[in-house]
N, C-alpha and C positions, 0 to 999 in steps of 0.2 A: 394335216400331218397324215400319214396313214396309222392305223390304228393296227396293232401286231396283233393275228390271229390269236398267238399262244398266250393264252389268259394266266399269268402268274402264281404260284402256290401261294405266295404272300396276302393274298386277298384273302384266302379261306382262315389264314393267323389274326386278322385286323380288321376285315369286314363283317368276320360273325362274332358276335358279343356273346358268346354259350352258346345254347345252338335251340332257345328259343326266340321269335317274334313280337316285335312290338307292336301289339294292336293299336288302330285308330281308337277305340272307345276309349272311356278313362276306367276307373275300378271294375271289375269283373266282378261279382258276389260268385260264390261256388256253387249257389244254385241256379239252371237251368243253362249251365255253359258245357263244352269236350274241349275233347286234343284231338287234333290231325297232325300224322306224321306223314309228309314227304315223300315220297324215293324218286330220285327222278334218274334213269337210266338211259343210254344211247340204243337204237336200233339195233345194238350187236350185240344187247342184253349188258352189257358191261355198266359197270356205274358211273352217272356224269359227273362224277368229283364236283369239285368243290367252287365257290363264287360266283354259280347262277344264281339269280335271283328271281325268287318264289313270292307273290302273287295271291294274296286269297282274296278274292272277289264277291261279293254279295251277291248269291242266286245265279240267274244270268247276263248280269248287268258289268258294268265296267267299273262300277263302286269299289273301289278300292277300299279293303276292313284290316289288313296287316302285311306284312314285308318282311323275307328273308330273308337268307343266302342259305345255298349247300355247303354243307361240311363236307371234310373229304372222300366222304364215303358215297357223296350225292345225296345227301338225305336233309330235309330241313323239317321245323317243328312250329305248330303252331297250338298255344295252349289258353285254356279261359276264351272259348268261341261263345258265343251265347247260340244258343237252339238255334239252326235256322235252314235255309238251303246257299250251298258256296259254290265254288268252281275256283281252279287257280289255275294264273297263267307263270311259265316259266321262259324266264330270257336268258341272253348273257352273250358272250363277245362266242363269235363259233358257231351257233347254235339257233335252226330256226325258233322263232318265237312260238312258244305251244302252250295251247289250253285243256286242260284236263273236261273231262263229262263233270256234268253236275253230282254231289252230294249230299247227302244231309248228316248234321248235327242234331241230334234227337237222346232223350231221357234215356233213350234205351239201347243207344251205345256211344255211351263217354267217352272212349278212346278209339281213336280207328284209324286206318293205312291208307295211303292213297297211292297207285304208282299212276307217273306220266312218262312216257317214251317221246324222246326228241332226237332231232336227228340234225347232224354236222351239217354246215353250211360249207365247211372243208377241212380235211382231215390237216391237223395242229401237231400231229405227233411225231415222229421222226418221217422223212420224205426219201427216196429213193432218187436214184442218182444215173445219168441217163449214160450209155456206154458213149456216148459223144460230146459230154459236157466237158466245159473248158476246166472244170477242177478234176486235176487228173492226179492218181495215186503214184508215187512212184513205182509202186510196185506193180502197178498195170502197164507199165512202157513195153513190157513184150507179151501182153496176153495177146493170142490168135485171135481171127478176126472172127472163126467159128463162134467163141465162147462170148466176143463183144455181140453176135448175134442173137447168140441164148440168153445173151442179157435185157437186149432189146426187147425180144419174145416175152421173158418174164413179165417186164415194167408192163407191156401192153396188157398180158392179162392182169396184173394185179389192179391196171384203170379200169377192170372188167369185171373185179372181182371174184376172177376165179384165179382161188389161191392154192388150189392144186397142180394146173397146171402151172401158174406162176414158179411154184418150187420146183417139180419136174423141171423146169428151164434153168435155174437158178444153178440146181444139181448138179445140172450136166453144163452148167459152165464152169462150177467148180472143179469136174472132175477135170475138166479139157486146160484149167491154168488155176491150180489150187493154191497159188501166191492173189491169185487176184481179189483186194481188199476192197474195191465196188461192190464185188458179187454178193461179198461175207457182208457189209452194210446195208445190201437189198434185201438180204435173208434176212437181216434184222429187223428189218422195217414188212417184210411179211409177218414175220412171226408176233410184231406190234399189234398187225391189224386181226391177227386172229387170236388173240387175248392168250398169247404161251409168253409169258412173261421169260421162264428158264431161258427156254431158245433166242428170243430175242434178246438177251443179256451175253450168250454165249456167244450167236454171229456177232455182236458190235464188240465183243471185246476181243474176239479175233480179228476184222478190219483193223484196229487199231493198233495191234500185235505187229500185223502186218506192214503197217504204216504209221506211225505215230504221230506223224504233221499230218494228217488226212484232213479235213474240217468236217467234213459232211458225217463220219463215222464219229470223230468228235463229238459234235455237237449233237447228232444223237443217241448216241451211249449218256451225254451230260442231260439230253431232257428225260433218261431212263431213271439216270440216277436220281433227280427230282421227285420222280413220280414214286420213288423209293424213299423219299425225304433223307438220302444218304447225299448230304448238302456237299459235305467236306471233298468230298469225290467229283461231283460234281463241278464245285466250285475248279477243284483244277484241270478236268478235260476240257473245260470252256474256255479256261485260261489261254490251253494249250492251242484250241482252234483261233480265241485274239487275236494269239500270236503271228497263224501263218494267215488270218485275214483278219488285221488290225481295223477296218472302218468298215467292217459288216455290221449295218444297228440292229440285226435279228440278234447277230448274238452276242455282241455289249448288252443289250437287254435281259439275255436269259444269264451272263456272266453277271447282272446288276444285281439279277435277283437270286441267285444262288450265292455271291456277298452278302448280301443281306439275311437270308436266310442261315447263315452262317454267322451270322454277327460280325458282319467285318463293314461297318458300316459306313466309314470313308473310304474303301474301295469299291462298294456300290455308289457312292455320291459318284466318284472321281468313273467310274464304267458308264452311271448315264450322263456326267457329259460327255463323255465321251461321242457314247450313242448320239448325243444332240446335233454335235456340232459334225459328225460324218455325212448328214445329208438331209434333205429337206423329206426324204420314204423315212425317218428314221418313225419309230412306235413313238406314238403318244406314251402311252405308258410307264416310258422310262423316268418319263419327272413323279409320277405316283411313285416309284421305288425312291428316289434320291428324297421324294417330302417325307414318308415315311421312316429314311435313315434316318434325317435331321431330325424327326419328332424325338427319335431315340437317342439323339445325339442331345436333345433340348436345345434344338436352334429353331424356336418358333421362326420367329421371322424370313429363313430358310424353307423352312417347309411351308410354306403361306407361298411363298414366291412360287414355287413349284406345283401349288395345287395349281396356282392362278393359271403357269404355264400350261398345266394339264388340259385345263378346261377354256386355254381357248385351240389349243388344235385339238379337241374333242371335245365338242360342246353338245351334243346327244347321245343320250344312250343313258341305260342305269348305270353306267362306272359315272357318267357325267352328272347325274340325280344324285348317288350317293358322295362322290367331292362336293359336289358343290350346298350339300347340307353340313359335311365336314370344316367346308371355309367359313361357312354362317356360324357354327359355333365357335372356331378358333374366331373370328372377327368378334363374336359377342361376349369371349373371356378376356378380348384382352382391351375391351373399351373401359376408362376409369368410371367407377360410380359416383355419382352425384354426391355432393354433401348435404344432408341433411337439414 
């Protein structure tokens, strides 16, 4: 099954246990060890966010010494690392796997920070809409052709990351059609790409106010609310989007995640199951969300079944490796102890 490029925020709260990595070595004494703080940033200079796997490797080899995951602000910590030479590898959904340069842990620098810049494979944030899309806002029906042309020009400029020119074309489209919901949606996308969160929210809020049934704007605004950890509002927006497009697997996955983060576990399970039956291209991650929701309800057999379905649909990658370890722990815990 297709793995959704948008990696849900619950990973940060469920995969990251504290801020510490688990090192492969056993007990480490306080002599001859150091701590390394890893900062992962995107090529746009924004922090890379949670759920990216960081592997600490020995010297220039591929021998893994420890593993951790980034927190909400793209940071991970390795504590108690023996003196020596290391590098790190950062991987995860939606980014190119990236390795840092070598660095040393020695007695002169017991605590240090390392910065790793990663690039996205594709944009996983809000997405623009074409002037010729089949998904049309009711407020766009009477938009003049000149405004639609300006929107198309803006999209072309955004594809080439010419943000200033794209903004000029979007402003022209809005001047020609002040009720152009698609133009406001795409304006929100532009501000998201340039890390202007206040203007992104303003533009998406305007798009939704012009048409509260315009699914692309509802989804994009919902994504923003998820990043802001405003889960109740994200859930409300994504529920509306799901009403408009009841069988859109990506929307259902986002809704399930918002419901989980808002502690509506039964609803999260229902949305995940709905995404599963919506088609073969549903994101495998919906099964991870359902499994975690079942765990919150203390329904371990159901959680185990969802984890196994996830692994059938996504057998490889950092997420699969982590889930496989989780499944092993659950199965070991469920085994009855033999009599002495």
